[in-house]
FIMARLUM-174126 format. One line per field, with one value per residue: residue number from 1; residue in three letters; z, x, y of N, C-alpha, C in turn. Coordinates in steps of 0.1 Angstrom, whole numbers, m for minus. Layout:
# FIMARLUM-174126
num	(NUM; ...)
residu	(ALA; ...)
n.w	(Z; ...)
n.u	(X; ...)
n.v	(Y; ...)
ca.w	(Z; ...)
ca.u	(X; ...)
ca.v	(Y; ...)
c.w	(Z; ...)
c.u	(X; ...)
c.v	(Y; ...)
This chain:
# FIMARLUM-174126
num	(1; 2; 3; 4; 5; 6; 7; 8; 9; 10; 11; 12; 13; 14; 15; 16; 17; 18; 19; 20; 21; 22; 23; 24; 25; 26; 27; 28; 29; 30; 31; 32; 33; 34; 35; 36; 37; 38; 39; 40; 41; 42; 43; 44; 45; 46; 47; 48; 49; 50; 51; 52; 53; 54; 55; 56; 57; 58; 59; 60; 61; 62; 63; 64; 65; 66; 67; 68; 69; 70; 71; 72; 73; 74; 75; 76; 77; 78; 79; 80; 81; 82; 83; 84; 85; 86; 87; 88; 89; 90; 91; 92; 93; 94; 95; 96; 97; 98; 99; 100; 101; 102; 103; 104; 105; 106; 107; 108; 109; 110; 111; 112; 113; 114; 115; 116; 117; 118; 119; 120; 121; 122; 123; 124; 125; 126; 127; 128; 129; 130; 131; 132; 133; 134; 135; 136; 137; 138; 139; 140; 141; 142; 143; 144; 145; 146; 147; 148; 149; 150; 151; 152; 153; 154; 155; 156; 157; 158; 159; 160; 161; 162; 163; 164; 165; 166; 167; 168; 169; 170; 171; 172; 173; 174; 175; 176; 177; 178; 179; 180; 181; 182; 183; 184; 185; 186; 187; 188; 189; 190; 191; 192; 193; 194; 195; 196; 197; 198; 199; 200)
residu	(UNK; UNK; UNK; UNK; UNK; UNK; UNK; UNK; UNK; UNK; UNK; UNK; UNK; UNK; UNK; UNK; UNK; UNK; UNK; UNK; UNK; UNK; UNK; UNK; UNK; UNK; UNK; UNK; UNK; UNK; UNK; UNK; UNK; UNK; UNK; UNK; UNK; UNK; UNK; UNK; UNK; UNK; UNK; UNK; UNK; UNK; UNK; UNK; UNK; UNK; UNK; UNK; UNK; UNK; UNK; UNK; UNK; UNK; UNK; UNK; UNK; UNK; UNK; UNK; UNK; UNK; UNK; UNK; UNK; UNK; UNK; UNK; UNK; UNK; UNK; UNK; UNK; UNK; UNK; UNK; UNK; UNK; UNK; UNK; UNK; UNK; UNK; UNK; UNK; UNK; UNK; UNK; UNK; UNK; UNK; UNK; UNK; UNK; UNK; UNK; UNK; UNK; UNK; UNK; UNK; UNK; UNK; UNK; UNK; UNK; UNK; UNK; UNK; UNK; UNK; UNK; UNK; UNK; UNK; UNK; UNK; UNK; UNK; UNK; UNK; UNK; UNK; UNK; UNK; UNK; UNK; UNK; UNK; UNK; UNK; UNK; UNK; UNK; UNK; UNK; UNK; UNK; UNK; UNK; UNK; UNK; UNK; UNK; UNK; UNK; UNK; UNK; UNK; UNK; UNK; UNK; UNK; UNK; UNK; UNK; UNK; UNK; UNK; UNK; UNK; UNK; UNK; UNK; UNK; UNK; UNK; UNK; UNK; UNK; UNK; UNK; UNK; UNK; UNK; UNK; UNK; UNK; UNK; UNK; UNK; UNK; UNK; UNK; UNK; UNK; UNK; UNK; UNK; UNK; UNK; UNK; UNK; UNK; UNK; UNK)
n.w	(165; 157; 176; 189; 170; 176; 161; 140; 105; 85; 65; 41; 23; 6; m4; m30; m45; m72; m110; m118; m99; m100; m119; m120; m100; m114; m140; m123; m116; m139; m149; m127; m136; m138; m133; m137; m115; m101; m116; m144; m155; m173; m173; m198; m207; m194; m201; m225; m223; m205; m197; m196; m179; m157; m150; m141; m118; m99; m97; m86; m63; m54; m44; m28; m31; m39; m34; m21; m39; m35; m35; m60; m56; m58; m66; m60; m64; m36; m30; m15; m26; m18; m20; m22; m10; m26; m31; m56; m65; m79; m110; m105; m73; m70; m83; m65; m38; m49; m50; m24; m14; m22; m15; 15; 16; 16; 38; 60; 55; 63; 88; 101; 95; 104; 103; 95; 83; 56; 43; 14; 4; m13; m30; m12; m1; m7; m11; 4; 31; 32; 35; 59; 75; 72; 84; 107; 116; 117; 135; 156; 161; 160; 152; 137; 131; 114; 106; 101; 99; 100; 77; 75; 63; 62; 89; 100; 127; 122; 135; 153; 136; 124; 148; 149; 127; 132; 152; 139; 112; 112; 93; 88; 68; 53; 70; 72; 44; 41; 60; 51; 22; 38; 44; 24; 16; m5; m41; m43; m66; m76; m58; m29; 1; 32; 44; 73; 101; 84; 64; 25)
n.u	(101; 78; 88; 97; 118; 151; 166; 140; 128; 133; 123; 112; 94; 107; 125; 108; 106; 115; 119; 122; 118; 92; 82; 99; 79; 54; 61; 61; 31; 20; 29; 18; m10; m44; m75; m90; m94; m121; m120; m119; m101; m75; m50; m38; m48; m30; m3; m4; 3; 22; 49; 38; 20; 32; 51; 33; 19; 42; 48; 26; 32; 55; 44; 30; m2; m11; m42; m53; m77; m113; m117; m128; m153; m155; m168; m154; m158; m158; m147; m160; m185; m195; m192; m165; m156; m135; m112; m106; m79; m72; m53; m33; m31; m22; 5; 18; 15; 27; 54; 63; 60; 85; 102; 102; 96; 123; 140; 121; 125; 149; 149; 129; 110; 106; 124; 109; 86; 67; 53; 34; 57; 90; 102; 98; 80; 56; 75; 97; 80; 80; 101; 107; 89; 97; 123; 117; 103; 122; 139; 128; 96; 71; 42; 17; 4; m26; m42; m66; m75; m100; m117; m93; m81; m97; m106; m85; m75; m75; m60; m47; m30; m20; m1; 17; 31; 38; 62; 85; 84; 91; 88; 58; 47; 45; 31; 7; m2; m5; m27; m43; m47; m63; m85; m96; m122; m147; m166; m195; m216; m226; m223; m207; m191; m181; m149; m150; m133; m112; m123; m122)
n.v	(m65; m35; m24; 6; 29; 42; 58; 71; 77; 102; 129; 112; 121; 138; 127; 116; 131; 139; 133; 110; 87; 91; 81; 55; 44; 46; 30; 1; 6; 4; m20; m41; m33; m40; m24; 11; 39; 65; 83; 80; 74; 53; 25; 24; 50; 70; 62; 72; 100; 100; 112; 141; 135; 132; 149; 168; 156; 158; 183; 191; 177; 189; 214; 210; 207; 180; 156; 132; 111; 98; 62; 38; 17; m21; m53; m87; m119; m146; m175; m192; m179; m156; m121; m100; m67; m42; m18; 7; 24; 58; 60; 78; 82; 58; 55; 74; 63; 38; 50; 59; 37; 24; 37; 34; 4; m13; m3; m10; m37; m40; m30; m40; m60; m95; m120; m146; m139; m136; m131; m108; m96; m90; m111; m133; m164; m189; m207; m198; m200; m229; m237; m226; m242; m272; m268; m263; m285; m304; m294; m308; m295; m305; m296; m279; m248; m233; m210; m182; m145; m133; m113; m96; m70; m56; m47; m29; m10; 21; 41; 28; 17; 39; 49; 28; 31; 59; 47; 44; 61; 96; 117; 141; 145; 127; 109; 121; 122; 94; 89; 105; 87; 65; 78; 87; 75; 61; 57; 43; 33; 60; 70; 89; 75; 74; 68; 41; 24; 5; 2; 7)
ca.w	(153; 167; 188; 183; 163; 182; 148; 132; 96; 85; 49; 36; 13; m3; m16; m39; m55; m83; m119; m123; m87; m99; m134; m115; m95; m129; m144; m112; m115; m153; m146; m125; m142; m132; m136; m133; m108; m101; m126; m157; m162; m170; m174; m214; m215; m185; m205; m238; m221; m192; m191; m192; m165; m141; m145; m137; m103; m96; m96; m71; m49; m48; m43; m16; m34; m42; m24; m26; m47; m28; m44; m68; m51; m70; m56; m65; m61; m31; m29; m7; m31; m14; m25; m13; m15; m31; m32; m65; m66; m94; m113; m97; m61; m73; m82; m52; m35; m48; m46; m12; m7; m30; m5; 28; 17; 20; 53; 68; 51; 71; 99; 108; 95; 114; 93; 90; 79; 46; 30; 9; 7; m22; m32; m3; m6; m4; m8; 16; 38; 30; 43; 76; 84; 72; 94; 123; 115; 117; 144; 164; 164; 149; 150; 125; 137; 103; 115; 92; 108; 92; 66; 84; 59; 58; 97; 108; 128; 114; 145; 155; 123; 127; 160; 145; 115; 140; 156; 125; 106; 117; 83; 93; 53; 44; 77; 70; 33; 44; 67; 40; 17; 44; 49; 15; 16; m15; m40; m50; m75; m79; m46; m19; 10; 42; 46; 84; 100; 80; 49; 21)
ca.u	(90; 67; 95; 101; 131; 160; 165; 131; 130; 133; 124; 106; 85; 116; 128; 101; 100; 120; 106; 126; 113; 76; 84; 97; 67; 43; 62; 56; 16; 20; 33; 9; m22; m51; m87; m89; m107; m131; m114; m119; m82; m69; m35; m33; m48; m26; 7; m2; 5; 30; 56; 30; 13; 41; 56; 19; 20; 55; 45; 16; 35; 62; 39; 20; m16; m20; m48; m59; m92; m118; m116; m138; m155; m157; m168; m150; m162; m148; m143; m175; m196; m198; m188; m153; m150; m124; m110; m99; m76; m69; m38; m26; m27; m14; 16; 24; 16; 43; 64; 59; 65; 96; 113; 103; 99; 140; 137; 109; 128; 165; 154; 111; 102; 110; 132; 103; 74; 71; 36; 33; 72; 97; 111; 92; 65; 50; 87; 103; 74; 76; 114; 108; 81; 107; 133; 113; 101; 132; 146; 121; 88; 62; 28; 14; m12; m31; m55; m67; m82; m114; m119; m82; m75; m115; m111; m78; m81; m70; m55; m37; m18; m11; 5; 26; 38; 46; 69; 92; 84; 91; 82; 44; 38; 45; 21; m5; m9; m12; m41; m61; m56; m74; m99; m106; m131; m151; m175; m204; m231; m225; m226; m198; m191; m166; m140; m149; m121; m110; m127; m130)
ca.v	(m59; m31; m16; 22; 30; 49; 70; 75; 80; 115; 132; 102; 125; 147; 113; 110; 145; 136; 130; 95; 82; 89; 74; 40; 40; 46; 17; m7; 5; m1; m34; m47; m36; m34; m15; 27; 46; 70; 93; 70; 75; 38; 26; 29; 63; 74; 57; 78; 114; 96; 125; 152; 136; 127; 161; 176; 146; 159; 195; 196; 171; 197; 225; 199; 205; 166; 153; 119; 106; 85; 53; 31; 3; m31; m63; m93; m136; m152; m193; m195; m175; m142; m107; m92; m51; m38; m2; 7; 36; 63; 55; 89; 80; 47; 64; 82; 53; 34; 58; 61; 23; 23; 41; 26; m11; m16; 2; m19; m48; m39; m30; m43; m71; m105; m133; m159; m131; m140; m123; m97; m93; m92; m128; m144; m168; m203; m220; m197; m207; m242; m237; m225; m248; m282; m264; m265; m300; m312; m294; m314; m290; m312; m291; m267; m242; m231; m197; m171; m139; m134; m98; m83; m59; m44; m40; m29; 0; 35; 51; 21; 12; 54; 49; 16; 35; 68; 48; 45; 73; 108; 127; 144; 148; 115; 104; 129; 117; 78; 89; 109; 80; 56; 81; 92; 73; 55; 58; 36; 33; 68; 79; 88; 68; 78; 55; 38; 23; m7; m1; 1)
c.w	(164; 182; 179; 179; 172; 170; 139; 116; 89; 64; 40; 20; 2; m14; m31; m49; m66; m98; m122; m110; m89; m112; m133; m111; m106; m133; m135; m114; m130; m153; m143; m128; m134; m139; m130; m119; m107; m111; m142; m160; m161; m175; m192; m216; m205; m195; m217; m234; m206; m187; m186; m179; m150; m138; m139; m118; m97; m89; m82; m59; m47; m41; m27; m17; m40; m31; m32; m31; m35; m44; m52; m58; m59; m61; m67; m60; m47; m34; m22; m10; m24; m19; m15; m14; m16; m34; m44; m67; m75; m98; m105; m84; m62; m74; m71; m42; m36; m50; m34; m6; m10; m18; 14; 28; 18; 34; 64; 63; 61; 83; 109; 107; 100; 101; 86; 86; 67; 36; 25; 8; m2; m25; m21; m7; 0; m3; 2; 35; 40; 39; 57; 80; 81; 86; 106; 126; 120; 125; 156; 169; 153; 149; 143; 129; 123; 108; 102; 99; 98; 89; 77; 76; 57; 74; 106; 113; 127; 125; 152; 146; 124; 140; 156; 134; 122; 147; 152; 114; 114; 104; 87; 80; 49; 53; 78; 57; 39; 54; 57; 29; 23; 46; 39; 11; m2; m26; m46; m55; m75; m67; m34; m8; 21; 47; 65; 86; 93; 67; 37; 17)
c.u	(81; 73; 98; 119; 139; 160; 157; 135; 127; 134; 124; 104; 96; 121; 115; 97; 115; 113; 108; 123; 101; 79; 86; 87; 59; 45; 58; 38; 14; 21; 23; m5; m34; m66; m81; m95; m114; m131; m118; m106; m78; m53; m26; m36; m35; m9; 6; 5; 15; 39; 52; 20; 23; 44; 42; 24; 30; 53; 38; 22; 48; 58; 27; 3; m19; m26; m53; m73; m98; m120; m129; m140; m161; m160; m162; m150; m154; m151; m157; m185; m203; m189; m176; m149; m139; m124; m101; m94; m77; m56; m31; m19; m21; 0; 23; 21; 26; 53; 70; 67; 78; 108; 112; 100; 113; 139; 132; 118; 139; 159; 138; 107; 109; 112; 120; 87; 76; 59; 37; 48; 82; 104; 108; 81; 64; 62; 91; 97; 75; 93; 116; 100; 93; 116; 130; 109; 114; 147; 134; 103; 81; 44; 26; 4; m17; m46; m54; m76; m92; m115; m105; m81; m87; m115; m96; m80; m71; m56; m43; m27; m11; 3; 18; 34; 44; 58; 81; 95; 86; 89; 60; 40; 33; 28; 7; m12; m10; m24; m49; m61; m63; m83; m103; m117; m141; m163; m181; m221; m232; m227; m212; m201; m178; m160; m142; m135; m119; m116; m121; m125)
c.v	(m52; m25; m2; 23; 38; 61; 67; 78; 90; 115; 123; 110; 132; 135; 108; 119; 148; 123; 111; 86; 82; 79; 62; 35; 35; 32; 2; m9; m1; m17; m45; m47; m33; m24; 2; 33; 55; 82; 89; 68; 58; 37; 28; 41; 71; 72; 68; 91; 109; 109; 135; 151; 136; 141; 170; 169; 158; 174; 200; 187; 180; 209; 219; 205; 192; 162; 143; 119; 96; 75; 47; 18; m4; m41; m74; m107; m138; m166; m195; m189; m159; m133; m101; m78; m52; m24; 2; 22; 48; 60; 68; 83; 61; 49; 67; 69; 42; 38; 62; 47; 20; 23; 35; 8; m14; m11; m7; m37; m51; m38; m34; m56; m85; m117; m142; m152; m132; m133; m112; m90; m103; m103; m132; m149; m179; m209; m215; m201; m221; m244; m235; m236; m263; m280; m269; m280; m306; m309; m299; m307; m300; m312; m277; m260; m235; m221; m186; m157; m129; m117; m87; m72; m52; m41; m35; m11; 8; 40; 42; 18; 28; 53; 36; 27; 51; 63; 45; 56; 84; 119; 128; 145; 135; 105; 108; 123; 102; 83; 96; 96; 65; 64; 89; 87; 66; 59; 47; 37; 53; 83; 79; 84; 73; 66; 54; 29; 10; m9; 12; m14)
């Protein structure tokens, strides 16, 4: 993991420029649900005109005129009583993000992720974690370390993240798009706020 690939991934962007790919991404976004972003578009309102909206988004992606928008800042309560800031992208941005993820995720699963890495991966979760822990106990390891990085997703250094991605991705359009998402900023109480490293 984290070693540069000898043959990096090219032409990622071209793989999403099909209506069926964007429609599949939209179905996943629809399935995930959630609130809308700053443009007021909701899952329900997008669905009413999904074919026209997907066609328009595809046209802008092909012309490379699509631009990410700022996310909507929302606060959700934590177990300790504090509030955690959450950035909610527009539905359209979520569709493009999901389309890129649909292309990259299988490649990451095959070439990058460690077999014991279970977080945020398809068909892996607490059950797989328990299997790994039990296997290690049965083979003689009897210490378990439980740790958490405080505010991890709030403090990821964007430039370092891009350097890691560039070890695998050679498609400059996709790298530029990911950077634009990271730096899109957020709206809070009607005011635009620029994105610092690791926020929103």
